[in-house]
C-alpha positions in Angstrom: -96.6 -25.5 -45.0 -95.6 -25.7 -41.8 -94.3 -22.8 -38.9 -91.4 -25.1 -38.1 -88.1 -24.7 -40.2 -84.5 -24.3 -39.5 -84.6 -21.0 -40.6 -87.1 -20.4 -37.8 -84.9 -21.8 -35.5 -82.3 -20.2 -36.4 -84.2 -17.2 -36.2 -85.6 -17.1 -32.8 -82.0 -18.7 -31.5 -80.7 -15.4 -33.0 -84.1 -13.4 -31.4 -82.4 -14.7 -27.9 -79.5 -14.2 -27.9 -79.7 -10.7 -29.0 -82.8 -10.0 -26.6 -80.3 -11.2 -24.3 -77.2 -9.3 -24.9 -80.2 -6.2 -24.9 -80.5 -6.9 -21.1 -76.7 -6.9 -20.2 -76.6 -3.5 -21.8 -79.1 -2.4 -20.3 -77.9 -3.5 -16.7 -73.7 -2.3 -17.4 -75.4 1.1 -19.0 -78.3 1.7 -17.5 -78.2 0.2 -13.9 -73.9 0.6 -13.6 -73.2 -2.6 -12.7 -69.5 -3.4 -14.6 -69.4 -6.2 -16.4 -66.0 -8.7 -15.3 -64.1 -10.8 -17.6 -66.6 -13.6 -17.2 -69.1 -11.3 -18.4 -67.7 -10.2 -21.5 -66.6 -13.4 -22.2 -70.6 -15.1 -22.5 -71.0 -11.8 -24.9 -69.0 -13.4 -27.9 -71.0 -16.7 -28.3 -74.1 -14.5 -28.1 -73.1 -11.9 -30.3 -71.5 -14.1 -32.8 -75.0 -16.5 -32.5 -77.2 -13.0 -33.6 -74.8 -12.8 -36.6 -75.4 -15.9 -38.1 -78.9 -16.9 -36.3 -80.5 -13.6 -37.1 -78.7 -13.0 -39.6 -78.3 -16.5 -41.5 -82.1 -17.3 -40.9 -83.7 -14.1 -42.4 -81.2 -14.7 -44.8 -82.8 -18.4 -45.6 -86.4 -17.0 -45.2 -85.5 -14.5 -47.5 -84.3 -17.1 -50.0 -80.8 -15.3 -49.9 -79.1 -18.5 -48.6 -80.4 -21.5 -49.9 -82.5 -23.5 -48.1 -79.6 -27.2 -48.1 -78.2 -24.4 -45.2 -80.6 -24.1 -43.0 -79.9 -26.7 -40.6 -76.4 -26.1 -40.2 -77.1 -22.3 -39.7 -79.7 -23.3 -36.6 -77.9 -26.2 -35.1 -74.4 -23.7 -35.6 -77.0 -21.3 -33.9 -77.9 -23.6 -31.3 -74.1 -24.3 -30.9 -72.9 -21.1 -29.9 -75.8 -20.2 -27.8 -75.3 -23.6 -25.9 -71.8 -22.4 -25.6 -72.6 -19.0 -24.0 -74.6 -20.9 -21.4 -71.8 -23.3 -20.5 -70.0 -20.5 -19.4 -73.1 -18.6 -17.7 -73.2 -22.1 -15.5 -69.7 -21.9 -15.9 -69.1 -18.4 -13.7 -72.4 -18.7 -11.7 -70.5 -21.6 -10.0 -67.4 -19.4 -9.4 -69.9 -16.7 -7.8 -71.3 -19.5 -5.9 -67.5 -20.5 -4.7 -68.3 -24.3 -5.8 -65.0 -23.8 -8.4 -61.9 -21.4 -8.9 -62.1 -19.0 -11.1 -60.0 -17.7 -14.0 -56.2 -16.2 -11.6 -56.6 -13.3 -14.5 -60.5 -12.2 -13.5 -60.0 -8.9 -12.0 -62.3 -7.0 -14.6 -60.5 -4.3 -16.8 -59.8 -0.9 -16.5 -60.0 -0.3 -20.1 -63.2 2.5 -20.8 -65.4 2.3 -23.9 -63.6 5.7 -24.4 -60.5 3.3 -25.2 -58.3 5.8 -22.5 -56.5 3.7 -19.8 -58.2 4.4 -16.9 -56.6 3.1 -13.5 -58.9 4.8 -11.1 -61.9 2.2 -13.4 -63.2 -0.6 -10.0 -62.2 -3.8 -10.5 -64.4 -5.6 -11.6 -63.9 -9.6 -9.0 -65.7 -12.4 -11.4 -66.4 -14.0 -7.9 -68.7 -11.7 -6.9 -72.5 -11.6 -8.4 -72.6 -7.5 -8.6 -76.5 -8.8 -8.5 -79.4 -11.5 -7.3 -83.1 -12.0 -8.4 -84.2 -15.0 -6.4 -80.7 -15.9 -5.5 -79.7 -16.2 -9.1 -77.3 -13.7 -10.5 -77.2 -12.5 -14.2 -74.4 -14.6 -15.5 -76.6 -17.7 -13.3 -79.7 -16.5 -16.1 -78.2 -16.2 -18.8 -77.0 -20.1 -17.6 -80.0 -21.1 -17.7 -82.2 -19.1 -20.6 -79.4 -19.9 -23.1 -79.3 -23.3 -22.4 -82.6 -24.1 -22.1 -83.2 -22.2 -25.7 -80.2 -24.2 -27.2 -81.8 -27.4 -26.1 -85.5 -26.4 -26.8 -84.2 -25.0 -30.3 -81.9 -28.4 -31.0 -85.2 -30.3 -30.2 -87.1 -28.6 -32.2 -84.5 -28.9 -35.1 -85.1 -32.6 -34.8 -88.4 -31.9 -36.0 -88.4 -29.4 -38.5 -89.0 -29.9 -41.6 -86.9 -28.1 -45.0 -89.7 -25.4 -46.3 
């Protein structure tokens, strides 16, 4: 029995996305760093990767999903993690002024309560709210997500169907 299976690769990718989302939410709600429009856009593939990777991987591991879907599940999870990484790299480039961001990237006045708050701060995509060693949250998302996706795809080429 091998430890490297498509189901476990999918679970790993889903777990990476879950960890990155929890970190982003921690910065948002505990650190009080509201997200911009590109920050929010990076989250959608993470949520999908959590559903496909963790959900699909666990269904494969328990036998509720046929093994023949293992490689496809892991591959889709890797593509979703890669997608959020690409958006993260794009966003980091916008922050460093390497290229222009979307003209609509001005944040949102809709709060979690659902009420329109015209006094809400406008969050611009071209300004990094936080950096560590010169790398912003978008940059870390890009690096970690791209790295995990490449690692997952490489592992998938070596994995055996369980």
